[in-house]
One Martini backbone bead per residue (centre of mass of N, CA, C, O) as a GRO file, in nm:
protein
  349
    1MET     BB    1   7.495   9.930  10.292
    2PRO     BB    2   7.717   9.828  10.085
    3SER     BB    3   7.989   9.915   9.881
    4ARG     BB    4   8.101   9.859   9.541
    5LEU     BB    5   8.445   9.875   9.440
    6ARG     BB    6   8.598   9.910   9.127
    7MET     BB    7   8.959   9.885   9.076
    8ASN     BB    8   9.258   9.996   8.895
    9LEU     BB    9   9.557  10.055   9.037
   10ALA     BB   10   9.760   9.991   8.818
   11ALA     BB   11   9.663  10.208   8.619
   12ALA     BB   12   9.734  10.447   8.799
   13PHE     BB   13  10.035  10.392   8.796
   14LEU     BB   14  10.079  10.406   8.484
   15ARG     BB   15   9.979  10.719   8.490
   16GLY     BB   16  10.152  10.839   8.756
   17GLY     BB   17   9.987  10.856   9.044
   18GLY     BB   18  10.003  10.640   9.227
   19PHE     BB   19   9.857  10.621   9.528
   20LEU     BB   20   9.716  10.896   9.515
   21GLY     BB   21   9.584  10.845   9.242
   22ALA     BB   22   9.421  10.596   9.330
   23ALA     BB   23   9.262  10.738   9.555
   24ALA     BB   24   9.134  10.950   9.370
   25LEU     BB   25   8.992  10.748   9.189
   26LEU     BB   26   8.812  10.634   9.407
   27ALA     BB   27   8.668  10.899   9.481
   28ALA     BB   28   8.566  10.976   9.194
   29CYS     BB   29   8.413  10.685   9.142
   30GLY     BB   30   8.214  10.631   9.376
   31GLY     BB   31   7.945  10.752   9.248
   32LEU     BB   32   7.956  10.552   8.988
   33ALA     BB   33   8.044  10.248   9.116
   34ALA     BB   34   7.827  10.209   9.305
   35ILE     BB   35   7.693   9.908   9.470
   36THR     BB   36   7.448   9.752   9.596
   37SER     BB   37   7.470   9.523   9.889
   38CYS     BB   38   7.437   9.231  10.042
   39ASP     BB   39   7.483   8.995  10.232
   40ARG     BB   40   7.585   8.703  10.240
   41SER     BB   41   7.434   8.392  10.251
   42VAL     BB   42   7.691   8.294  10.356
   43PRO     BB   43   7.796   8.249  10.693
   44GLY     BB   44   8.056   8.080  10.684
   45PRO     BB   45   8.292   7.926  10.841
   46GLU     BB   46   8.272   7.682  11.074
   47TRP     BB   47   8.548   7.722  11.226
   48MET     BB   48   8.471   8.018  11.312
   49LYS     BB   49   8.200   7.962  11.471
   50GLY     BB   50   8.393   7.764  11.677
   51ALA     BB   51   8.572   7.963  11.806
   52PRO     BB   52   8.767   8.050  12.040
   53SER     BB   53   8.775   8.343  12.222
   54GLN     BB   54   9.108   8.325  12.281
   55ALA     BB   55   9.177   8.342  11.997
   56ARG     BB   56   9.436   8.511  11.792
   57ILE     BB   57   9.507   8.266  11.599
   58ALA     BB   58   9.432   8.111  11.269
   59VAL     BB   59   9.446   7.792  11.084
   60SER     BB   60   9.288   7.660  10.779
   61THR     BB   61   9.281   7.331  10.625
   62ARG     BB   62   9.273   7.117  10.398
   63VAL     BB   63   9.366   6.800  10.419
   64GLY     BB   64   9.495   6.762  10.142
   65TRP     BB   65   9.678   7.008  10.161
   66PHE     BB   66   9.833   6.932  10.417
   67LEU     BB   67   9.945   6.648  10.311
   68ASP     BB   68  10.071   6.752  10.028
   69HIS     BB   69  10.213   6.998  10.196
   70LYS     BB   70  10.490   6.971  10.370
   71GLU     BB   71  10.582   7.270  10.416
   72PHE     BB   72  10.320   7.354  10.572
   73GLN     BB   73  10.384   7.179  10.836
   74THR     BB   74  10.581   7.387  10.973
   75LEU     BB   75  10.378   7.543  11.136
   76ILE     BB   76  10.312   7.312  11.347
   77GLY     BB   77  10.621   7.238  11.399
   78GLN     BB   78  10.660   7.463  11.625
   79PHE     BB   79  10.469   7.236  11.782
   80PRO     BB   80  10.556   6.928  11.860
   81MET     BB   81  10.317   6.806  12.023
   82ALA     BB   82  10.091   6.873  11.823
   83ASP     BB   83  10.222   6.736  11.581
   84GLN     BB   84  10.233   6.449  11.702
   85ALA     BB   85   9.931   6.414  11.762
   86LEU     BB   86   9.827   6.456  11.472
   87ASP     BB   87   9.994   6.237  11.331
   88LEU     BB   88   9.882   6.001  11.495
   89PHE     BB   89   9.587   6.037  11.415
   90LEU     BB   90   9.604   6.030  11.101
   91LYS     BB   91   9.723   5.745  11.078
   92LYS     BB   92   9.485   5.593  11.237
   93ALA     BB   93   9.243   5.713  11.049
   94ARG     BB   94   9.286   5.672  10.745
   95ILE     BB   95   9.326   5.916  10.544
   96ASN     BB   96   9.208   6.040  10.227
   97PRO     BB   97   9.327   6.311  10.048
   98ALA     BB   98   9.176   6.273   9.764
   99THR     BB   99   8.862   6.280   9.913
  100GLU     BB  100   8.878   6.472  10.138
  101THR     BB  101   8.682   6.752  10.300
  102GLY     BB  102   8.822   6.824  10.538
  103ARG     BB  103   8.950   7.001  10.831
  104ILE     BB  104   9.234   7.182  10.966
  105THR     BB  105   9.264   7.348  11.286
  106LEU     BB  106   9.455   7.622  11.426
  107TYR     BB  107   9.463   7.740  11.757
  108ALA     BB  108   9.578   8.050  11.918
  109ALA     BB  109   9.698   8.145  12.248
  110ASP     BB  110   9.916   8.330  12.424
  111LEU     BB  111  10.153   8.406  12.166
  112GLU     BB  112  10.296   8.682  12.136
  113LYS     BB  113  10.600   8.615  12.165
  114THR     BB  114  10.615   8.398  11.944
  115LEU     BB  115  10.498   8.590  11.708
  116THR     BB  116  10.718   8.851  11.772
  117THR     BB  117  10.979   8.661  11.833
  118PRO     BB  118  11.257   8.578  11.705
  119GLY     BB  119  11.330   8.241  11.802
  120HIS     BB  120  11.108   8.177  11.988
  121ARG     BB  121  11.057   7.931  12.257
  122PRO     BB  122  10.829   7.786  12.420
  123ASP     BB  123  10.704   7.633  12.660
  124PRO     BB  124  10.559   7.335  12.622
  125ALA     BB  125  10.323   7.374  12.823
  126GLU     BB  126  10.240   7.654  12.721
  127ALA     BB  127  10.182   7.575  12.428
  128ALA     BB  128   9.973   7.349  12.480
  129ALA     BB  129   9.765   7.543  12.632
  130SER     BB  130   9.740   7.738  12.353
  131LEU     BB  131   9.639   7.488  12.187
  132LEU     BB  132   9.403   7.401  11.911
  133LEU     BB  133   9.237   7.135  11.752
  134GLN     BB  134   9.040   7.090  11.443
  135LEU     BB  135   8.797   6.856  11.309
  136ASP     BB  136   8.612   6.915  11.001
  137GLY     BB  137   8.399   6.821  10.732
  138PHE     BB  138   8.367   6.527  10.691
  139GLN     BB  139   8.234   6.286  10.504
  140ASP     BB  140   8.269   6.067  10.767
  141PRO     BB  141   8.234   6.125  11.093
  142ASN     BB  142   8.166   5.846  11.208
  143ALA     BB  143   8.420   5.697  11.107
  144LEU     BB  144   8.619   5.879  11.259
  145GLN     BB  145   8.510   5.811  11.547
  146VAL     BB  146   8.561   5.510  11.528
  147ALA     BB  147   8.866   5.528  11.484
  148LEU     BB  148   8.922   5.669  11.752
  149ALA     BB  149   8.803   5.443  11.941
  150GLU     BB  150   8.998   5.212  11.828
  151ALA     BB  151   9.292   5.367  11.874
  152PHE     BB  152   9.189   5.498  12.153
  153PRO     BB  153   9.164   5.545  12.477
  154PRO     BB  154   8.943   5.604  12.710
  155GLU     BB  155   8.860   5.926  12.923
  156GLY     BB  156   8.588   6.004  12.969
  157SER     BB  157   8.459   6.348  12.997
  158MET     BB  158   8.336   6.658  12.832
  159ARG     BB  159   8.181   6.971  12.847
  160ILE     BB  160   8.055   7.090  12.525
  161ASP     BB  161   7.814   7.288  12.438
  162GLY     BB  162   7.615   7.105  12.633
  163ARG     BB  163   7.800   6.842  12.596
  164ASP     BB  164   7.895   6.513  12.629
  165CYS     BB  165   8.240   6.441  12.569
  166PRO     BB  166   8.444   6.218  12.466
  167LEU     BB  167   8.757   6.087  12.573
  168PHE     BB  168   9.096   6.056  12.429
  169VAL     BB  169   9.408   5.914  12.423
  170ILE     BB  170   9.705   6.040  12.264
  171LEU     BB  171   9.915   6.202  12.474
  172ASP     BB  172  10.207   6.170  12.698
  173LEU     BB  173  10.412   6.435  12.875
  174ASN     BB  174  10.435   6.476  13.168
  175GLN     BB  175  10.230   6.770  13.186
  176ILE     BB  176  10.124   6.654  12.911
  177HIS     BB  177   9.770   6.611  12.781
  178PHE     BB  178   9.654   6.460  12.508
  179ARG     BB  179   9.326   6.502  12.365
  180ALA     BB  180   9.014   6.372  12.243
  181ALA     BB  181   8.704   6.530  12.128
  182THR     BB  182   8.365   6.456  12.085
  183ASP     BB  183   8.074   6.683  12.011
  184GLY     BB  184   7.822   6.571  11.816
  185ARG     BB  185   7.905   6.753  11.527
  186GLY     BB  186   8.165   6.609  11.384
  187ARG     BB  187   8.379   6.701  11.584
  188ILE     BB  188   8.737   6.733  11.660
  189TRP     BB  189   8.928   6.772  11.954
  190ILE     BB  190   9.277   6.874  12.002
  191GLY     BB  191   9.443   6.867  12.329
  192ASP     BB  192   9.516   6.984  12.603
  193LEU     BB  193   9.345   6.983  12.890
  194LYS     BB  194   9.361   7.291  12.926
  195ALA     BB  195   9.250   7.367  12.646
  196LEU     BB  196   8.984   7.208  12.665
  197GLN     BB  197   8.877   7.350  12.920
  198ARG     BB  198   8.863   7.625  12.793
  199ARG     BB  199   8.656   7.540  12.579
  200ALA     BB  200   8.436   7.439  12.782
  201ASN     BB  201   8.413   7.747  12.909
  202ASP     BB  202   8.300   7.830  12.643
  203GLN     BB  203   8.169   8.029  12.367
  204ALA     BB  204   8.031   8.068  12.086
  205PRO     BB  205   7.992   8.265  11.842
  206GLY     BB  206   7.786   8.488  11.731
  207PRO     BB  207   7.618   8.617  11.451
  208ARG     BB  208   7.736   8.929  11.546
  209SER     BB  209   8.014   8.875  11.560
  210PRO     BB  210   8.313   8.965  11.437
  211ILE     BB  211   8.402   8.682  11.331
  212THR     BB  212   8.142   8.620  11.170
  213ARG     BB  213   8.145   8.874  10.990
  214ALA     BB  214   8.418   8.821  10.861
  215GLY     BB  215   8.358   8.527  10.754
  216SER     BB  216   8.123   8.618  10.549
  217TRP     BB  217   8.374   8.755  10.352
  218ILE     BB  218   8.474   8.467  10.289
  219ASP     BB  219   8.587   8.168  10.156
  220PRO     BB  220   8.468   7.855  10.268
  221ALA     BB  221   8.628   7.677  10.025
  222ALA     BB  222   8.901   7.742  10.085
  223PRO     BB  223   9.192   7.575  10.154
  224VAL     BB  224   9.291   7.856  10.289
  225GLN     BB  225   9.266   7.987  10.626
  226GLY     BB  226   9.204   8.281  10.850
  227PHE     BB  227   9.291   8.460  11.165
  228LEU     BB  228   9.278   8.773  11.347
  229ALA     BB  229   9.313   8.916  11.690
  230PRO     BB  230   9.483   9.214  11.725
  231GLU     BB  231   9.434   9.383  11.989
  232ALA     BB  232   9.617   9.208  12.197
  233TRP     BB  233   9.911   9.214  11.991
  234LEU     BB  234   9.981   9.436  11.772
  235ASP     BB  235  10.172   9.630  11.920
  236LYS     BB  236  10.393   9.417  11.952
  237ALA     BB  237  10.421   9.332  11.654
  238ALA     BB  238  10.500   9.611  11.530
  239LYS     BB  239  10.796   9.608  11.655
  240GLN     BB  240  10.882   9.343  11.461
  241ILE     BB  241  10.804   9.476  11.200
  242PRO     BB  242  10.927   9.570  10.917
  243GLY     BB  243  10.924   9.873  10.818
  244ASP     BB  244  10.615  10.034  10.725
  245TRP     BB  245  10.400   9.832  10.818
  246SER     BB  246  10.367   9.910  11.122
  247LYS     BB  247  10.256  10.206  11.053
  248GLU     BB  248   9.989  10.078  10.885
  249ILE     BB  249   9.848   9.955  11.110
  250PRO     BB  250   9.539   9.936  11.205
  251LYS     BB  251   9.323  10.064  11.424
  252GLY     BB  252   9.034   9.905  11.554
  253ILE     BB  253   9.078   9.596  11.496
  254THR     BB  254   8.929   9.292  11.574
  255VAL     BB  255   8.911   9.140  11.282
  256LEU     BB  256   9.108   8.922  11.058
  257ALA     BB  257   9.015   8.773  10.757
  258TRP     BB  258   9.118   8.484  10.547
  259SER     BB  259   9.161   8.373  10.196
  260VAL     BB  260   9.293   8.096   9.984
  261ALA     BB  261   9.299   8.027   9.623
  262PRO     BB  262   9.485   7.837   9.458
  263GLY     BB  263   9.632   7.785   9.178
  264LYS     BB  264   9.694   7.539   8.948
  265GLU     BB  265   9.897   7.751   8.848
  266ALA     BB  266  10.131   7.990   8.872
  267LYS     BB  267   9.995   8.185   8.649
  268ASP     BB  268   9.709   8.220   8.802
  269GLY     BB  269   9.730   8.261   9.082
  270HIS     BB  270   9.588   8.401   9.395
  271LYS     BB  271   9.301   8.407   9.581
  272LEU     BB  272   9.209   8.688   9.778
  273GLU     BB  273   9.053   8.725  10.107
  274LEU     BB  274   8.990   9.031  10.301
  275ALA     BB  275   8.859   9.080  10.636
  276LEU     BB  276   8.734   9.362  10.830
  277VAL     BB  277   8.665   9.429  11.182
  278GLY     BB  278   8.535   9.735  11.345
  279THR     BB  279   8.560  10.037  11.391
  280PRO     BB  280   8.494  10.310  11.215
  281GLU     BB  281   8.783  10.420  11.251
  282GLY     BB  282   8.931  10.158  11.168
  283ILE     BB  283   8.808  10.138  10.881
  284SER     BB  284   8.909  10.410  10.779
  285GLN     BB  285   9.210  10.312  10.803
  286ALA     BB  286   9.192  10.038  10.640
  287THR     BB  287   9.128  10.125  10.350
  288PRO     BB  288   9.402  10.259  10.269
  289TRP     BB  289   9.566  10.013  10.348
  290LEU     BB  290   9.450   9.830  10.125
  291GLN     BB  291   9.514  10.010   9.887
  292ARG     BB  292   9.819  10.000   9.930
  293LEU     BB  293   9.860   9.699   9.909
  294VAL     BB  294   9.759   9.672   9.616
  295ALA     BB  295   9.942   9.880   9.485
  296LEU     BB  296  10.211   9.742   9.554
  297THR     BB  297  10.155   9.466   9.419
  298ASN     BB  298  10.082   9.581   9.129
  299ALA     BB  299  10.377   9.715   9.090
  300LEU     BB  300  10.482   9.451   9.047
  301PRO     BB  301  10.605   9.208   8.887
  302ASN     BB  302  10.372   8.990   8.751
  303ALA     BB  303  10.100   9.098   8.787
  304PRO     BB  304   9.792   9.046   8.790
  305SER     BB  305   9.508   9.156   8.583
  306VAL     BB  306   9.316   9.152   8.810
  307ALA     BB  307   9.091   9.337   8.952
  308PRO     BB  308   9.027   9.476   9.232
  309GLU     BB  309   8.814   9.450   9.533
  310LEU     BB  310   8.601   9.675   9.721
  311ILE     BB  311   8.431   9.638  10.040
  312GLN     BB  312   8.205   9.868  10.217
  313GLU     BB  313   8.140   9.957  10.558
  314ARG     BB  314   8.132  10.090  10.861
  315GLU     BB  315   8.247   9.790  11.016
  316ARG     BB  316   8.343   9.692  10.717
  317VAL     BB  317   8.605   9.529  10.515
  318ALA     BB  318   8.697   9.421  10.174
  319LEU     BB  319   8.930   9.212   9.988
  320ARG     BB  320   8.977   9.133   9.632
  321CYS     BB  321   9.240   8.928   9.487
  322THR     BB  322   9.533   8.869   9.277
  323LEU     BB  323   9.829   8.679   9.341
  324THR     BB  324  10.130   8.596   9.360
  325THR     BB  325  10.334   8.385   9.513
  326GLY     BB  326  10.521   8.597   9.645
  327GLN     BB  327  10.296   8.781   9.757
  328ILE     BB  328  10.139   8.576   9.936
  329GLU     BB  329  10.380   8.490  10.114
  330SER     BB  330  10.441   8.772  10.223
  331LEU     BB  331  10.163   8.829  10.348
  332MET     BB  332  10.156   8.591  10.547
  333GLY     BB  333  10.397   8.689  10.711
  334ARG     BB  334  10.252   8.963  10.795
  335LEU     BB  335  10.005   8.783  10.933
  336GLY     BB  336  10.168   8.550  11.108
  337VAL     BB  337  10.235   8.320  10.853
  338PRO     BB  338  10.504   8.173  10.820
  339GLY     BB  339  10.612   7.941  10.564
  340MET     BB  340  10.404   7.966  10.340
  341LYS     BB  341  10.328   7.761  10.061
  342PHE     BB  342  10.227   7.802   9.685
  343LYS     BB  343  10.228   7.562   9.524
  344PRO     BB  344  10.114   7.368   9.304
  345PRO     BB  345   9.886   7.143   9.325
  346GLY     BB  346   9.809   6.834   9.354
  347PRO     BB  347   9.586   6.578   9.291
  348SER     BB  348   9.474   6.577   9.604
  349THR     BB  349   9.371   6.909   9.593
   0.00000   0.00000   0.00000
C-alpha cells in the first residue's frame, strides 16, 4: 500500500533548511503524516492504454486546447508531413473545438537524435515512419468516421488489435503515404503506412504494464498529458540537457507520465501530476529527485502557496503540485516537450 506524504517544502526553505532541511522534514514527519491509500479507481487515460509499445515519448491534448492554442501546434509542426496530414483531416472533419471532448495524441518512436540534438531535422521518411497520431474520446465517434469516409478515398484495410480496420488515403508524397485507420473502438489512427503497420503488429499494454500503472496516477481529464519511456534514450538525452539536471535524472525509471490542468487565469497556477514507475532502486533515486524539483520551484518568486503532495510505493512514485506559468513551461522543456505555452485558455477550452 502506498504512503501519502504531504509536505510544504517551501516552508522548510523559509526556515533556512534548504533542500537538506526539506528532506529531513520529510523523513521526520514520515511516521506521523503517512496515510494508507489504495490505487485510484480510475484506470488512467485511454490514450495511454492504447499506446504503441515502441513509443518513447507522447503528448496528448484535448482537441479544443490544441486548436485554440496556436503556439502549442509548433510541437507537431516540427514534423511537417504529420502536421499537414492532421490539419487536412481536422478541416474536413469540421470539428467544433468549443464543444468537442476528444483528444489528439502524438506518439513518437526512434527519435532519440531529434529529441536530444538541438537543431537536428530528421529525414522526412524517417520521421514519418516514427510518428503516429491518434484521435479518441470524441462526442460522436460515428459522425467522425462518417466524415472521414466522405472526405477521403478508401484503400483496403489493416488488422489492428484483432480487427480489420478500413484505411483511407490522407496524403502521399514520394515514399511517404499517410493513411487513416478506424479501429472499431471509436479511435482513428493517422500515420505513414510503415508506422501504421508497426502499430498493427503491436499489442496494447496490459493492466499491470509500467505505462498503465503510471497512467493510473495522473489526471485522465487534464487538457494536456504525456509520457516518456526514458530507458531507451535518457542516457543520450542527459548529455544534451544543460546544468545539473542531467546529473539528477534517476536511473531505473521505465515510464514517466505527466498531466497538466492549466489554471483559468495566470494567477491560478497550473496543476501538475507526475508519476514514475521503475525498479525499486530507480524509485528510491527518483523520490529525492522529485523532492528537489519541488523545492527548487517553490524557492522561486511567485510560487503558488499550495503544498505539494508526494505519493510513494515500492515501484511507483507520484508528485502533485501547482506551478507558475514559467515553471511549468521550463519543466516541459526538461521533459523533452519544448515550446509548450500555457497562457490562460480561451472560451473554447
